[in-house]
LUMVEXNU-149688 format. One record per residue (C-alpha): x, y, z; residue number from 1; residue in one letter. Coordinates in nm, 4 decimals. Layout:
LUMVEXNU-149688
{{X, Y, Z}, NUM, a}
...
***
This chain:
LUMVEXNU-149688
{{2.2679, 0.8190, 3.1005}, 1, m}
{{1.9233, 0.7866, 2.9334}, 2, p}
{{1.8228, 0.4357, 2.8349}, 3, a}
{{1.7803, 0.5354, 2.4689}, 4, r}
{{2.1350, 0.6714, 2.4499}, 5, e}
{{2.2738, 0.3609, 2.6194}, 6, k}
{{2.0927, 0.1349, 2.3715}, 7, i}
{{2.2287, 0.3403, 2.0809}, 8, l}
{{2.5849, 0.3180, 2.2091}, 9, r}
{{2.5729, -0.0544, 2.2628}, 10, y}
{{2.4056, -0.1008, 1.9258}, 11, g}
{{2.6864, 0.0874, 1.7510}, 12, l}
{{2.9479, -0.1101, 1.9431}, 13, l}
{{2.7864, -0.4384, 1.8381}, 14, l}
{{2.7758, -0.3196, 1.4763}, 15, l}
{{3.1466, -0.2313, 1.4796}, 16, v}
{{3.2244, -0.5628, 1.6490}, 17, l}
{{3.0302, -0.7492, 1.3824}, 18, l}
{{3.2116, -0.5693, 1.0998}, 19, i}
{{3.5607, -0.6124, 1.2456}, 20, t}
{{3.5463, -0.9520, 1.4159}, 21, v}
{{3.2797, -1.1177, 1.2001}, 22, g}
{{3.5049, -1.1983, 0.8994}, 23, p}
{{3.7729, -1.3402, 1.1294}, 24, f}
{{3.5242, -1.5690, 1.3052}, 25, l}
{{3.3842, -1.6801, 0.9693}, 26, l}
{{3.7344, -1.7745, 0.8501}, 27, q}
{{3.8016, -1.9584, 1.1744}, 28, l}
{{3.4757, -2.1480, 1.1344}, 29, s}
{{3.5596, -2.2395, 0.7733}, 30, t}
{{3.9030, -2.3684, 0.8708}, 31, s}
{{3.7439, -2.6057, 1.1232}, 32, l}
{{3.4889, -2.7565, 0.8842}, 33, k}
{{3.5362, -3.1086, 0.7541}, 34, s}
{{3.5617, -3.1996, 0.3855}, 35, a}
{{3.2074, -3.3424, 0.3723}, 36, d}
{{3.0522, -3.0192, 0.5039}, 37, e}
{{2.9203, -2.7791, 0.2408}, 38, d}
{{3.0576, -2.4267, 0.2813}, 39, i}
{{2.8902, -2.2783, -0.0278}, 40, f}
{{2.5320, -2.2849, 0.0949}, 41, t}
{{2.3121, -1.9801, 0.0341}, 42, a}
{{2.2818, -1.9383, 0.4112}, 43, t}
{{2.6276, -2.0047, 0.5586}, 44, p}
{{2.6361, -2.2236, 0.8662}, 45, q}
{{2.8459, -2.0345, 1.1160}, 46, f}
{{2.9259, -2.3204, 1.3545}, 47, l}
{{3.0903, -2.6355, 1.2088}, 48, p}
{{2.8729, -2.9425, 1.2486}, 49, s}
{{3.1814, -3.1611, 1.2986}, 50, k}
{{3.4795, -2.9447, 1.3997}, 51, p}
{{3.8137, -3.0891, 1.2945}, 52, t}
{{4.1811, -2.9882, 1.2864}, 53, l}
{{4.2519, -3.1963, 0.9760}, 54, d}
{{4.2807, -2.8840, 0.7606}, 55, n}
{{4.5604, -2.7495, 0.9797}, 56, y}
{{4.7381, -3.0847, 0.9731}, 57, v}
{{4.7155, -3.0964, 0.5919}, 58, t}
{{4.8642, -2.7483, 0.5597}, 59, v}
{{5.1496, -2.8386, 0.7957}, 60, m}
{{5.2207, -3.1585, 0.6010}, 61, e}
{{5.2033, -2.9912, 0.2600}, 62, t}
{{5.4133, -2.6813, 0.3248}, 63, l}
{{5.7196, -2.6260, 0.5475}, 64, p}
{{5.5199, -2.3913, 0.7663}, 65, v}
{{5.7650, -2.4034, 1.0565}, 66, l}
{{6.0522, -2.3017, 0.8282}, 67, k}
{{5.8486, -2.0148, 0.6877}, 68, y}
{{5.7510, -1.9094, 1.0398}, 69, a}
{{6.1161, -1.9147, 1.1479}, 70, r}
{{6.2095, -1.6872, 0.8577}, 71, n}
{{5.9266, -1.4494, 0.9460}, 72, s}
{{6.0381, -1.4436, 1.3095}, 73, l}
{{6.3933, -1.3552, 1.2051}, 74, i}
{{6.2674, -1.0669, 0.9920}, 75, v}
{{6.0315, -0.9519, 1.2686}, 76, a}
{{6.3127, -0.9671, 1.5252}, 77, f}
{{6.5390, -0.7509, 1.3084}, 78, l}
{{6.2620, -0.4977, 1.2425}, 79, v}
{{6.1451, -0.4791, 1.6036}, 80, v}
{{6.4997, -0.4463, 1.7384}, 81, t}
{{6.5898, -0.1827, 1.4811}, 82, g}
{{6.2814, 0.0253, 1.5558}, 83, n}
{{6.3092, -0.0126, 1.9326}, 84, a}
{{6.6680, 0.1158, 1.9241}, 85, i}
{{6.6900, 0.3330, 1.6125}, 86, g}
{{6.3494, 0.4999, 1.6289}, 87, a}
{{6.3946, 0.5695, 1.9999}, 88, t}
{{6.7367, 0.7288, 1.9549}, 89, l}
{{6.6239, 0.9288, 1.6513}, 90, a}
{{6.3067, 1.0424, 1.8273}, 91, g}
{{6.5042, 1.1579, 2.1287}, 92, y}
{{6.7538, 1.3467, 1.9119}, 93, a}
{{6.4767, 1.5270, 1.7224}, 94, l}
{{6.2816, 1.6143, 2.0373}, 95, a}
{{6.5444, 1.6973, 2.3000}, 96, r}
{{6.8733, 1.7814, 2.1249}, 97, l}
{{6.9499, 2.0997, 1.9371}, 98, r}
{{7.1659, 2.0673, 1.6266}, 99, f}
{{7.2061, 2.2433, 1.2950}, 100, r}
{{6.9566, 2.1222, 1.0371}, 101, g}
{{6.7277, 1.9606, 1.2928}, 102, g}
{{6.4123, 2.1094, 1.1420}, 103, k}
{{6.5235, 2.0051, 0.7946}, 104, l}
{{6.5731, 1.6469, 0.9128}, 105, v}
{{6.2305, 1.6491, 1.0763}, 106, l}
{{6.0758, 1.7777, 0.7538}, 107, g}
{{6.2469, 1.4981, 0.5605}, 108, a}
{{6.0998, 1.2404, 0.7986}, 109, f}
{{5.7511, 1.3858, 0.7536}, 110, v}
{{5.7915, 1.4049, 0.3746}, 111, a}
{{5.8672, 1.0336, 0.3496}, 112, t}
{{5.5264, 0.9543, 0.4984}, 113, l}
{{5.3565, 1.1186, 0.2004}, 114, v}
{{5.5126, 0.8777, -0.0490}, 115, l}
{{5.3277, 0.5468, -0.0949}, 116, p}
{{5.5320, 0.2291, -0.0852}, 117, e}
{{5.4728, 0.1638, -0.4559}, 118, e}
{{5.6670, 0.4820, -0.5427}, 119, v}
{{5.9821, 0.3849, -0.3527}, 120, t}
{{5.9796, 0.0093, -0.3995}, 121, i}
{{6.1958, 0.0158, -0.7158}, 122, i}
{{6.4610, 0.2353, -0.5556}, 123, s}
{{6.4617, 0.0112, -0.2479}, 124, k}
{{6.5041, -0.2973, -0.4640}, 125, l}
{{6.7951, -0.1421, -0.6569}, 126, v}
{{6.9593, -0.0397, -0.3283}, 127, t}
{{6.9210, -0.3865, -0.1775}, 128, i}
{{7.0626, -0.5485, -0.4922}, 129, q}
{{7.3591, -0.3098, -0.4997}, 130, s}
{{7.4359, -0.4063, -0.1393}, 131, m}
{{7.4282, -0.7757, -0.2296}, 132, g}
{{7.1350, -0.8443, 0.0012}, 133, l}
{{6.8783, -0.9626, -0.2529}, 134, s}
{{6.7187, -1.2967, -0.1658}, 135, d}
{{6.8208, -1.2618, 0.2000}, 136, t}
{{6.6175, -1.2101, 0.5142}, 137, l}
{{6.8307, -0.9082, 0.6026}, 138, l}
{{6.7363, -0.7575, 0.2673}, 139, g}
{{6.3702, -0.8051, 0.3559}, 140, v}
{{6.4083, -0.6431, 0.6985}, 141, a}
{{6.6490, -0.3603, 0.6166}, 142, l}
{{6.4035, -0.1051, 0.4636}, 143, p}
{{6.1770, -0.1279, 0.7686}, 144, d}
{{6.4416, -0.1463, 1.0413}, 145, i}
{{6.3703, 0.2184, 1.1265}, 146, i}
{{6.0167, 0.3286, 1.0434}, 147, g}
{{5.9611, 0.6979, 0.9850}, 148, m}
{{5.6234, 0.6909, 1.1575}, 149, l}
{{5.7788, 0.5237, 1.4611}, 150, n}
{{6.0458, 0.7950, 1.4766}, 151, v}
{{5.7776, 1.0645, 1.4779}, 152, l}
{{5.5787, 0.8804, 1.7450}, 153, l}
{{5.8846, 0.8577, 1.9678}, 154, m}
{{5.9665, 1.2242, 1.8999}, 155, r}
{{5.6161, 1.3188, 2.0133}, 156, t}
{{5.6557, 1.1107, 2.3279}, 157, a}
{{5.9924, 1.2630, 2.4183}, 158, f}
{{5.8708, 1.6149, 2.3357}, 159, a}
{{5.5918, 1.5761, 2.5924}, 160, a}
{{5.8438, 1.5413, 2.8757}, 161, i}
{{5.8670, 1.8743, 3.0637}, 162, p}
{{6.1825, 2.0636, 2.9719}, 163, k}
{{6.2340, 2.1480, 3.3378}, 164, e}
{{6.3367, 1.7852, 3.3979}, 165, m}
{{6.6177, 1.8145, 3.1442}, 166, d}
{{6.7235, 2.1526, 3.2771}, 167, e}
{{6.7436, 2.0163, 3.6298}, 168, a}
{{6.9502, 1.7204, 3.5070}, 169, a}
{{7.1877, 1.9523, 3.3207}, 170, i}
{{7.2391, 2.1549, 3.6391}, 171, v}
{{7.3270, 1.8294, 3.8151}, 172, d}
{{7.5893, 1.7599, 3.5478}, 173, g}
{{7.4070, 1.4934, 3.3441}, 174, a}
{{7.5115, 1.4614, 2.9818}, 175, n}
{{7.2778, 1.3834, 2.6895}, 176, a}
{{7.3223, 1.0059, 2.7203}, 177, w}
{{7.2467, 1.0093, 3.0926}, 178, q}
{{6.9387, 1.2250, 3.0371}, 179, r}
{{6.8221, 0.9825, 2.7695}, 180, f}
{{6.8617, 0.6766, 2.9917}, 181, l}
{{6.7415, 0.8177, 3.3242}, 182, r}
{{6.4770, 1.0715, 3.2200}, 183, i}
{{6.3716, 0.9955, 2.8648}, 184, g}
{{6.3338, 0.6177, 2.8503}, 185, l}
{{6.1441, 0.5701, 3.1800}, 186, p}
{{5.8790, 0.8152, 3.0574}, 187, n}
{{5.8211, 0.6692, 2.7104}, 188, v}
{{5.7975, 0.2974, 2.7845}, 189, r}
{{5.4309, 0.3006, 2.6910}, 190, g}
{{5.4964, 0.4506, 2.3472}, 191, m}
{{5.7910, 0.2147, 2.3016}, 192, l}
{{5.5577, -0.0815, 2.3461}, 193, s}
{{5.3211, 0.0731, 2.0904}, 194, v}
{{5.5865, 0.0987, 1.8183}, 195, i}
{{5.7092, -0.2515, 1.9075}, 196, t}
{{5.3659, -0.3956, 1.8372}, 197, i}
{{5.3294, -0.1919, 1.5174}, 198, f}
{{5.6747, -0.2987, 1.3975}, 199, a}
{{5.6082, -0.6671, 1.4636}, 200, f}
{{5.2697, -0.6692, 1.2941}, 201, i}
{{5.4058, -0.4767, 0.9950}, 202, g}
{{5.7022, -0.7122, 0.9530}, 203, a}
{{5.4988, -1.0282, 1.0080}, 204, w}
{{5.2168, -0.9350, 0.7708}, 205, d}
{{5.4343, -0.7826, 0.4967}, 206, n}
{{5.3709, -0.9604, 0.1676}, 207, f}
{{5.4647, -0.7449, -0.1326}, 208, l}
{{5.8240, -0.6621, -0.0396}, 209, w}
{{5.9302, -1.0199, 0.0569}, 210, p}
{{5.7598, -1.1460, -0.2590}, 211, l}
{{5.9803, -0.9165, -0.4691}, 212, i}
{{6.3075, -0.9683, -0.2818}, 213, v}
{{6.2983, -1.3428, -0.2146}, 214, l}
{{6.3353, -1.6126, -0.4790}, 215, t}
{{6.4835, -1.9074, -0.2902}, 216, d}
{{6.2030, -2.1219, -0.1410}, 217, p}
{{6.4246, -2.1787, 0.1640}, 218, e}
{{6.4076, -1.8073, 0.2507}, 219, n}
{{6.0363, -1.7452, 0.2030}, 220, l}
{{5.8493, -1.5803, 0.4865}, 221, t}
{{5.5218, -1.7219, 0.6142}, 222, l}
{{5.2907, -1.4825, 0.4299}, 223, t}
{{5.4641, -1.5495, 0.0975}, 224, v}
{{5.4975, -1.9236, 0.1551}, 225, g}
{{5.1304, -1.9638, 0.2408}, 226, l}
{{5.0459, -1.8028, -0.0933}, 227, n}
{{5.1208, -2.1422, -0.2481}, 228, y}
{{4.7931, -2.2586, -0.0949}, 229, l}
{{4.6067, -2.0488, -0.3519}, 230, n}
{{4.7514, -2.2596, -0.6313}, 231, g}
{{4.7717, -2.5959, -0.4592}, 232, t}
{{4.4295, -2.5853, -0.2950}, 233, f}
{{4.2499, -2.3181, -0.4926}, 234, s}
{{3.9310, -2.5259, -0.4858}, 235, a}
{{3.9445, -2.5866, -0.1101}, 236, n}
{{3.8912, -2.2688, 0.0937}, 237, p}
{{3.9092, -2.4737, 0.4143}, 238, r}
{{4.2837, -2.5192, 0.3752}, 239, l}
{{4.3395, -2.1591, 0.2665}, 240, i}
{{4.1607, -2.0263, 0.5751}, 241, t}
{{4.3538, -2.2723, 0.7919}, 242, a}
{{4.6779, -2.1254, 0.6574}, 243, g}
{{4.5485, -1.7766, 0.7278}, 244, t}
{{4.4744, -1.8713, 1.0867}, 245, m}
{{4.8244, -2.0181, 1.1273}, 246, i}
{{4.9749, -1.6862, 1.0151}, 247, a}
{{4.7424, -1.4939, 1.2462}, 248, f}
{{4.8235, -1.6844, 1.5665}, 249, i}
{{5.1629, -1.5155, 1.6396}, 250, p}
{{5.0062, -1.1708, 1.6016}, 251, v}
{{4.7436, -1.2625, 1.8619}, 252, v}
{{5.0118, -1.3932, 2.0986}, 253, i}
{{5.2261, -1.0788, 2.0703}, 254, v}
{{4.9323, -0.8438, 2.1153}, 255, f}
{{4.7902, -1.0451, 2.4058}, 256, a}
{{5.1311, -1.0335, 2.5754}, 257, t}
{{5.1854, -0.6601, 2.5271}, 258, l}
{{4.8303, -0.5289, 2.5302}, 259, q}
{{4.8471, -0.3871, 2.8827}, 260, r}
{{5.1599, -0.1909, 2.7876}, 261, f}
{{4.9967, -0.0864, 2.4609}, 262, f}
{{4.6867, 0.0599, 2.6242}, 263, f}
{{4.8950, 0.2124, 2.9007}, 264, r}
{{5.1031, 0.3904, 2.6389}, 265, g}
{{4.7929, 0.5150, 2.4592}, 266, v}
{{4.6287, 0.6366, 2.7797}, 267, e}
{{4.9324, 0.7911, 2.9437}, 268, e}
{{5.0799, 0.9536, 2.6358}, 269, g}
{{5.4420, 1.0014, 2.7266}, 270, a}
{{5.4332, 1.0976, 3.0930}, 271, i}
{{5.3358, 0.8933, 3.3900}, 272, k}
{{5.1161, 1.0753, 3.6351}, 273, g}
***
């Protein structure tokens, strides 16, 4: 590779890294700055002169962060479990089973992706209220328990499995459930980890829907509960950024734990070599 091309590639990578990671590092730096350190200078000081965790302690003492985090974990658990089971079963049915109206169902799944959330949010709210699930964590999780995009991703993964494997299993007397467990699932574990990460991040970071559904402070999720920082400490960005970092930590942990499965799923597609 010519030196000029290598320099260009690394230059573009550094630019993308600066754009994507730079704001996060700036927020982290702000959250670690002490109260006597000016953060509104014309030339921002990237590294804190006296790093401190007092901002995090203040946020924890002011808001029931652990309670909010527990609520968010419950919602995330429901969403992740629902997508891991429901989206996988639906994806397998659409890809490997033949039934009347299958193409119509697939078209309905695709059509739902065209609608923005703002269009369906009123109908979802009315449905949740009619079921008696308003102001509950189950009501927050229910609309996202099976994501349409996750169903289509799993369908694509199952569809990539050679049909000859199913045909051979049918000759051996395997039914649909056995083919799903012994042929389908082992070949889509990578994609399953991908939708698990997407489902967790989507449930953990969701703000608008929990804000509409929840009214009891005891049921607030972390993203909604930390919004109180904007009113309580609107003049102190240090505490607001500290709250943002607290909400971001679980996402980092989940991705760091599953990243090898995530990249394996992206690289392998649906089939192991």
